[in-house]
N, C-alpha and C positions, 0 to 999 in steps of 0.2 A: 209435105216437103220436109218437115222436121223429122219425120220418121225415116225418110230416105237418107237424110244426112246422118242420122244415127246408125243406119245400116252400113253406110260407107265407112264411118268411123270404126265400127266394129270389125268390118272386113279388113281395114288398114291395120288395126291393132293385131288381128289374128295373123296377118302377113308378117308383121314385125316380129311376133313371137315365134312363128315358124322359122323365119329367117335366122333369128338368134339361135334357135335350137340347132339348125343345120350348121351354123358356124361353129358350134361347140362340139359337133360330132367328130370323133377321131378320124383322121385320115389313115387308112390302113397302111399306106406306104410310109407315112410319117412314124407310125407307132412301131411297126415291125421292121421298118427300113427295107424290107424286101431283099435282104442280102443273105445269100446262103453262106455257110462256113466253108471256105475253100483253102487250098494249099497256101495261097499267097497271103493269107491273113496272119500267119504265125511265123515268127523268126526265132530260131532256137540255136544258140551257139554254146559250145563247151570248149574251154581253153585250159591249158595247164596252169596250176596255181603256184603257190609259194614253194612247194616241194613236190616230190614224185607221187605223193599220195593225195594231193589236193587238186580239185578241178573247179574252175570258175564257170558259172552258167548264167545265161541271160535269155529270158523269154519275153518277147514283145509282140504286140499286135500290129501288123502292117496294113492299115486301111485308113484312107483319108476320110471315109464316111463313117459317122458314128454307128455302132451296131448295138447300142444298149449296154447293159451291165455285162462286163467280161470278167471271168475269174480264171486265173492261170494256176496250174499245179505242175509239180515235177516229182517223178518217182525215180530214185537213183539206182534201183535194181540190186542193191546190196543189203536189203533188209532194213535200211534206215527209214524213219517215218517220212511220209509224203509231205512235201512243203507246198503251201498254198499262198497265193497272193491275196491282198485285200481287193475288194471289188473295184475294178477299173485301174488298178495299180500294176506297174510292171513287176516282174518276178526276176530278181537278180541276186546273186550271192556266191558263196564259195562252199564247196562240200568236200569233206575229208572221207575217203574210203577206208574203213577199218575192216579189212577182210583179206583173204588170201589172194595170191596171184590169180589172174584170170581176166575175163572180159565182162564188163558191166554195161547194161543198156540204160541210159538216161532217157526217160519218156516224159516229154512236155505235152500238156493238154490245155487247150483253151475251151471254155464253155461260154456260149452266148445264148440269147433268147431264141436263136435259129438253129441251135445244134452245137456240136463240138468237133474239134479236129485235134489230132495228135501228131507229134513229130518225135523221132527217136535219134539218138546219137550214142554210139558205142565207144567206150573208153577201155583201154587195156592196162591193167596193173601188172607190170612185168615182174614184180617182186611182191613178197608179202611184207608184213610189218616188222621184219627183223632188222632191216637196214637202218631205218630211221631211228628207232629207239637205241640201237647200238651206237650209231655215229652222229646222231643229230640231224641226219639228212644231207643230201648232196649240196644244199645251199650253205651248210655249216662247214666251211672249208677248214676251220680250226679243229674239227672233230669233237668228239664227246669224251670226257674224262671219267675214269672209273678207278675204284680202289678195291682191295679185298674186303669182303664182308665177314661177319661173325660165323657164318656157316662153314667157312674154310677150315679144313682139318684133315688129318689122316684118319680114315675110317675103315672099319671092317666091312667088306662086301658080303651082304647076307642074301641078296636076291638081285636078279638082273633088271627088275623093274625100277627100283629106286637107286640101286647101286650104293646104298649107304647102310651102315649098321652101327655097331658100337664105336664110339669115338675113342681113339687112342691118345691123340694129342692135337693141339691146334697150332695155327701159325700166328698167334697173337704175340708178336714181338716187334720191336721198332723197325727191323730190317724189312719186314713185309708190310707193316702198317703205313710206312711213309712213302711207299712207291705209288706212282700214278701211271695208269695205262690209258693211252689215247687211241681210239679207233676212228679212222677217217673213211669217208665214203668214196666209192668210185662209181658215181652214177647210180644205176639200179642194180649193179652187179653185186654178187655176194662175195666181195673181196675189197680190199683197200689197204691203206697204210696203217701200220701199228707202231706206236711210239712208246717205248719203255722209259718212263720218267724215274730214273734211279736217283734216290736222294743221297747216295754215297756208299751204301752198303747193301749187300744182297744175300739173301738166305739160300743156302745150297744144301743138297743132300750129300751124305758122306761119299757117295760114289763119284763125286766130282772133286774130292779133296786133293787128288794128285795134280789137278790142272791149275791150282792156284797156290802161290807161295805161302799163304796163310790158311790153306785148307786143312781139313781134318778128316782122315779116312776112317776114323772110329765113330764119328757121329755127325749130325748136321752142324753146320758152322755158318758164320757170317763173314763174308769176304769184302774187302775194300777194293779188290782188283778187277771185278767184273765191269766191263764197259759195254753197254748195250749197243747193238748194231744200229746203224742209221738207215738200213734198207729193209727193216722188218715189215712183214705184211701179215694180214689175216685173211682167211677164206672160210666159208661155211658151205657144207655140202650135206645132202641127205643120202645116206648109204645104208642099204638093207633095212629100211624102215627106221633108222636112227639118224639123228642130226649131229654133225660133228663140226667143231671149230678147230682149224689148224693155224698155228702161228709159226711162220718161218723166221729164223734168226731171232727168236725171242721166246718168252714164256711168261707165265702169270705169277710173278712174285717169288716163286720157289721152284728151283730147278730140281727135278726128281731124278734125272739120269743125265749122263753126258750128252745124249742125243738131243736133249731139250735146248741146247745152245744153238742147234741148227734147225730143228723142226719139232714142234710139240702138237700133238693131237688130243683134243678134249671132247668127250661126249657131252653134248648139251642136253641135260635132263629137264631143265625148266627155263623159261624165258619170259621176261616182262621188261617194261621200261625202267623198273626200279630194282630188279634183281635178276642176275643170270647165274645159274648154277651149272657147273661143269665138273666132269669127273675124268681123271686120268687113271685108268685101271692098271694095276701092277700085279700080274699073276691072277690068281683066283681068290686070294684071301684078303686083299685090301685095296683101297682106292684112295688116291689123292683127290680131295674134293676142294673145289675153288668156287667162291661166290664173288661176283662182281656187283658192286653197288655204286651208284653215281656219286661223284664228288659234290 
């Protein structure tokens, strides 16, 4: 009888152990969730940002049932590094495209224990980075201010690539140093308003001497009589492989010919957010060189 009781106890203990082990075994549906990665799991939106070169993005997982560890990433299609989220965290932020005009495909991807899924959205940059550095962007309604920089000078043209050679003389005088030039944006267009901030005196070439009472036809002069137009504009265009800036009803600090008072075209030989170098060629032997630097 005692032995039978011991056998029953042993059988009961074994049953408890087996039952406990079965309770601890993972439920396949619980561990893997049994959820395939489908289209409705990912939401991906791209909206315009603070200016014409910036886009806001937001990647989220749309599923009420947990699907385990999820990692999101986004490739912006412009050569920028891929951005990845922390495990289980949403992926949201703002991206600035630093590239030329064109279409760029943002690709968002989510990765889960059951696979991955991607969504794409294409954004179009109608302009390259010339408008924003020049004007401060469409949101900057006051425009961006520039002044003439130290590279500005009359130079000998030695070759067509650089357009600069030996320096004859520069524009370092009060009449050019104290003027301020404001460029305003017109959306994404390569044109806008130009404001000549005349401090009271203007540097002129002798060819304009007869147009002003205090002019000098024998040499460059400074006049107190030039009043900048209030309807001046700027445009930029690519012509025959070169880029040109044209200012109507204005010029950059030094009027080289009488026609500069109505329309002045400069070849843009270099461009950045901190320096713009432009050349106004006169014949084949020299070039009026202008550098714009931010205020």
